[in-house]
C-alpha positions as CSV (number, residue, x, y, z in Angstrom):
1,M,12.6,9.1,1.4
2,T,14.8,6.9,-0.7
3,V,12.7,7.7,-4.5
4,T,14.8,10.3,-6.4
5,A,14.2,12.0,-9.8
6,Q,17.3,11.4,-11.4
7,N,17.4,7.8,-11.2
8,F,14.1,8.0,-12.8
9,N,14.4,7.9,-16.5
10,P,10.9,7.7,-17.7
11,Q,11.8,6.0,-21.2
12,Q,13.4,3.4,-19.4
13,P,11.2,0.4,-18.1
14,Q,12.0,0.7,-14.2
15,K,12.3,-2.5,-12.5
16,F,9.7,-3.3,-9.9
17,S,12.1,-3.8,-6.0
18,P,9.3,-4.9,-3.4
19,E,11.0,-4.4,-0.6
20,K,12.3,-0.5,-2.2
21,F,8.5,-0.5,-2.4
22,Q,7.9,-1.8,1.2
23,A,10.7,1.1,2.7
24,D,9.1,3.9,1.3
25,L,5.7,3.1,2.3
26,E,7.0,2.8,5.3
27,Q,9.1,5.9,5.5
28,F,5.9,7.6,3.3
29,I,3.2,6.6,6.7
30,T,5.9,7.5,9.6
31,K,6.2,11.2,7.8
32,E,2.4,11.7,7.2
33,A,1.3,10.1,10.0
34,C,3.9,11.9,12.6
35,L,5.0,8.5,13.7
36,T,7.9,8.6,16.2
37,P,10.5,6.8,15.9
38,R,8.8,4.4,18.8
39,E,5.2,3.7,17.4
40,A,7.3,3.4,14.3
41,A,9.0,0.1,15.5
42,K,6.0,-1.0,17.2
43,F,3.2,0.1,14.1
44,F,5.0,-1.8,11.8
45,P,5.7,-5.3,12.3
46,I,1.5,-5.6,12.4
47,Y,1.2,-4.1,9.6
48,K,3.0,-6.7,7.7
49,E,1.7,-9.3,9.6
50,M,-1.3,-7.7,8.1
51,Q,-0.6,-7.7,4.5
52,A,1.4,-10.8,4.7
53,K,-2.2,-11.8,5.7
54,Q,-3.7,-9.7,3.1
55,R,-1.4,-11.0,0.3
56,A,-2.4,-14.4,0.9
57,V,-6.2,-13.9,0.2
58,Y,-4.6,-11.8,-3.0
59,E,-3.2,-14.6,-4.4
60,R,-7.0,-17.0,-3.8
61,Q,-8.5,-14.4,-5.5
62,R,-5.9,-14.1,-8.7
63,Q,-6.2,-18.1,-9.0
64,L,-10.6,-17.6,-9.6
65,G,-9.1,-15.5,-12.4
66,W,-11.2,-12.9,-14.6
67,G,-12.2,-15.2,-17.6
68,K,-16.2,-16.3,-17.3
69,P,-17.4,-19.3,-15.9
70,A,-19.5,-21.0,-19.2
71,D,-22.7,-21.5,-17.5
72,E,-24.5,-19.4,-14.4
73,K,-24.2,-21.3,-12.1
74,G,-20.2,-21.2,-12.2
75,C,-20.8,-17.4,-12.7
76,E,-23.1,-17.0,-9.4
77,K,-20.1,-19.4,-8.2
78,A,-17.8,-17.1,-8.6
79,I,-19.0,-13.9,-7.5
80,R,-19.9,-15.5,-4.8
81,Q,-16.4,-16.8,-3.7
82,R,-14.7,-13.1,-5.0
83,D,-17.7,-11.9,-2.7
84,E,-15.9,-14.0,0.0
85,Y,-12.1,-12.6,-0.8
86,D,-13.9,-9.1,-0.3
87,L,-15.5,-9.8,3.2
88,E,-12.2,-11.9,4.7
89,L,-10.3,-9.1,3.6
90,K,-12.9,-6.6,5.2
91,R,-12.5,-8.8,8.8
92,I,-8.6,-9.2,8.4
93,Q,-8.2,-5.1,8.2
94,Q,-10.7,-5.0,11.2
95,T,-8.8,-7.4,13.3
96,Y,-5.6,-6.0,12.0
97,H,-7.0,-1.9,13.2
98,N,-7.9,-3.0,16.6
99,K,-4.2,-4.3,17.1
100,F,-2.4,-1.1,15.3
101,L,-5.1,1.3,18.0
102,S,-2.9,-0.7,21.0
103,V,0.2,0.5,19.7
104,I,-0.6,3.9,17.6
105,S,-3.5,6.5,18.8
106,A,-6.9,6.5,16.5
107,S,-5.6,9.9,15.8
108,K,-2.3,8.2,14.6
109,L,-3.9,5.5,12.6
110,Y,-6.2,7.7,10.9
111,D,-3.6,9.4,9.8
112,V,-1.5,5.5,8.7
113,L,-4.9,4.9,6.5
114,K,-5.0,7.9,4.3
115,A,-1.8,8.6,4.3
116,E,-1.5,5.0,3.0
117,D,-4.6,4.7,0.2
118,R,-2.4,8.3,-0.8
119,F,0.5,6.1,-1.5
120,H,-0.7,3.6,-3.4
121,R,-2.8,6.0,-5.4
122,Q,0.5,7.7,-5.9
123,M,2.5,5.2,-6.6
124,L,-0.2,4.0,-9.6
125,R,-0.6,7.0,-11.0
126,G,3.5,7.0,-11.3
127,W,3.4,3.3,-13.1
128,N,0.2,4.2,-15.2
129,N,2.0,7.8,-16.4
130,P,5.9,8.1,-16.1
131,A,6.1,11.8,-16.4
132,A,3.4,11.7,-13.9
133,G,5.2,9.3,-11.2
134,A,8.5,11.6,-12.2
135,Q,6.6,14.8,-11.4
136,M,5.7,13.0,-8.6
137,M,9.0,11.9,-7.0
138,R,10.7,15.5,-7.8
139,G,7.2,16.7,-5.4
140,W,8.5,14.2,-2.8
141,N,12.5,15.4,-3.1
142,H,10.9,19.2,-2.6
143,Q,8.8,18.2,0.0
144,R,11.8,16.8,1.8
145,N,14.0,18.7,1.2
146,R,11.8,21.2,2.7
147,N,11.6,19.9,5.8
148,G,15.3,19.3,6.1
149,N,14.7,15.0,5.7
150,K,17.6,14.2,3.3
């Protein structure tokens, strides 16, 4: 894992790097789901394709904004649009789950999905609480070192 506790200073705001986040995510998923190098090489290009499609929907959601519309009709329209975006995200997810199953086993895909959720929860905890983030990073390094992965 490229995340290190030595570089983490809870007093100093950390600059977000999408590239580092993606690399850490892929490394975490690979390790947690026990993907072989061959499986990872087949899986992650498809995964990145799915992420790009999801990001496009997230961007449309963001553009919808959080401001409350002025009237009932506007509120109803915003609710329906949010629902449509949620359904679109689920359709993307379902389509890509089928694609993933063509390159890795169902058992490994299950592990990938759990690892992805765990990674995001841990990262959010770290962003919301720098001390927890430092603890999380120490845990990753301890686990990595215990497994002989340096």
